[in-house]
N, C-alpha and C positions, 0 to 999 in steps of 0.2 A: 901645466903642460897641456892638459886636455883642452883648456880654454883657448890657448894659443893656436893649437892645431885646428880646432873647429872654426876659428876666426880666419885662418889662412885659406880654408877650402873655398869660401865664396869668392875670395880674391883670385884664386887660381882658375876657377870656373869663368870668372869675368875676363881674365886674360885670354883664355882659350876662345872666347866668343869675339873679343875685340881684335885680336891679332889677325885673323883672316880678313876681317873687314878693312883693316888698315892696309894690308897687302893688296887686296882687291882694289881699294880706292887709289893706291899709288899706280897700279897697273893701268887702271881706267884712265887716270890723268895722263900717263905717258902715251897711251894709245891715242887719246883725244888730241894731244899736242902734236904727235906725228902726223895725224890726219889733217890737221889744220895748217901745219907748217911745211909738210912735204909736198913734193911735186908729183901729183898722181900720174902724169904722163911718163914718169920715169919708172913706173912699176914694171918689173921684168916680165917677159913672156917666153914660155918654153917653146912657143910655136915659131919664133923668128928663125928663118932659114928652112922651115919645113913646109911641105905642101899644105895648101888650104884644107881644112877639115872636110871630110866627105859629108856634105850637107845638101839639102834641097829645100829651097824656099819658094812656095807657091805664090803666084801673082796676087797682088793686092786687088781684091774684088772691085770691078767696075772702074778702076783707074784708067783713064784714057788721055792720050796726048794727040792733038790734031785728029780726033775721032778714032784713033787706033788704040787698041788695048795695050797697056804696058805689061811686058812679060815679067814673070818671076825668073829665078835662075838657080843653077846648081853649082857645085864646086867645079864641075867640068867646064863651065862657061868661063872660069877664071884662068884657065891655062890656054895654051895654044897661041902664044904670042901677044905682045902688047901689055903694057902696065895697066893695071886697073886699081880702083879704090873701092873698098867695101865700107859702108858706114851704117852702123847700128843706131837707130833713132826711134823715138816715140812721140806722139802728139802731146802726151801728158808730161813730157820732160821739158822743164823750163830751160836748162842749158842747151837743149836741142834747138830751141827758138833762137837763142843767142848765137849759136854756131851756124845756123842755116845760111845766112847771107855769105858766110865765108866758104861754104860748099859751092855756092853759085859762083863765087869769085875763083875758087880752085878750078872749077870746070872751064871757066873762061880763060884763065891764065895758062893752064897746062893742056887743055883739050883732052885730059884723061877721062875715060868713061867711069862714072861713079855708080856703083850698085848699092841700093839702099835695102836695109833689112828693118822692117817695121816690127818692133818688139812689143808683144803682149798688149796689143792695141785694138780698138774697134775700127773696122774698115771705114766707117763713115767719118770718124774723127781723123784718121790718117789722111783720107782724101781731102777733107776740109783744110788740114794743115798744109798740104802741098798746094792746094788751090790758093790759100792765103799768102804763103811765103815763097812760092815758086818751086819748080821741079828741077833740081840739078841731076836727077837720076836717069840713067839710061834704062835700068831695070829696077823693079821694086818687088821684093819678096816679103813674105810675112813669117813671123816666128811667134805664133799664138801661144805656145806653151813655154817658150824660153829654152827649149832643148838645143836649138841651133846655137844660141848664145853661149850655152854651157860648153858645147863642142869647140867653139872659137875662143874660149877662155875669157869671155867678156865679164868685166867687173861691174859695170853699170852703164847707163845711157848718158851721153853718147860715147861711142868708141869708133875709131877709124883705123883701117888697115890698108897698107899699100901692098899690092900683089905684083910680083915681078912677071916677066913674060913666060916663065915656066910654071906659073901657078903657085909659087912659093910666097909665103909671107915675108916681106922684106922689112916692114916697119909697122909698129902699132902705136897709136896715140890714144891714151886714156883720157876721157873727159872732153869737154868742148874745145874745138880748135879756136884759137885766138888769132888775131892779125899777126902777132909776134910768132906764134908757133907755126902758122901757115908759111911764113917767109923763112923762118930759121930751121924748121924741122920737116914739115910735110912736103913742101915743094922740093927741097934738096933730096929727100928720101925718094921721091918720084924720079928725079933726074938721075940719081944714083942707080935706081932699079932699071931705068931705061938704058943707061950706059952698060950695065952688066948684061942686060938681055941682048944687046947688039953685038956682043963679043962672040 
C-alpha cells in the first residue's frame, strides 16, 4: 500500500503541472485563431455616438504645405459643423503605407477634411512619410506618448474615425482602410453623418 501511494504522488504532481499548460495552450490557440480569422474593423467602440474625447494634438514640427505651417488640432476643432475624419498613423507602420493612397482617394472623392494624428513617431520620419506618400491631411497633430490614442480607444495603427457635424464619433474603422472598406463602410459612414448633421 505504501509503495502504491508513493508511486501515485509523482503522477499527481505531474498532472498539476501539465493541466494548466494544456489549458493555457488551448486558450492561446483560440485567441490566435480569432485574431487571424476575425475582422478587426468590427471591434466594438464604446465611443460611437459620443463626443470626441477631450484631447489636444500639437502640430507636427516643421511640417509645411505651400510654405505655410500645418496646424495641430484639438477636440474643439472637430465640432461646429461639417463632417470630419480623424486618422491615427505612424511612419513605422507598414499598414499605414498600404492605407495612405486610399486616404488621398477619400479626400478626393468626398472632400471631407482629414485630421491626422501621428502616433509615437519622430518628427523627421513623419515629415518624410508625408513627403513621400502625399498629404491628405488638413491638420496634423502629434501623440508622442500615446495618451491621446488611449483616450480615443485606439487598438493599434492605423485607425480612422468619422466625426459628425456635432463633434460626435459616428464611425470607427480599425486597421488599414482597403478599397472595399472605403466604398462599403467609410464613405457610407461619411454620407450618413452628413445626412444626420443636415437635419
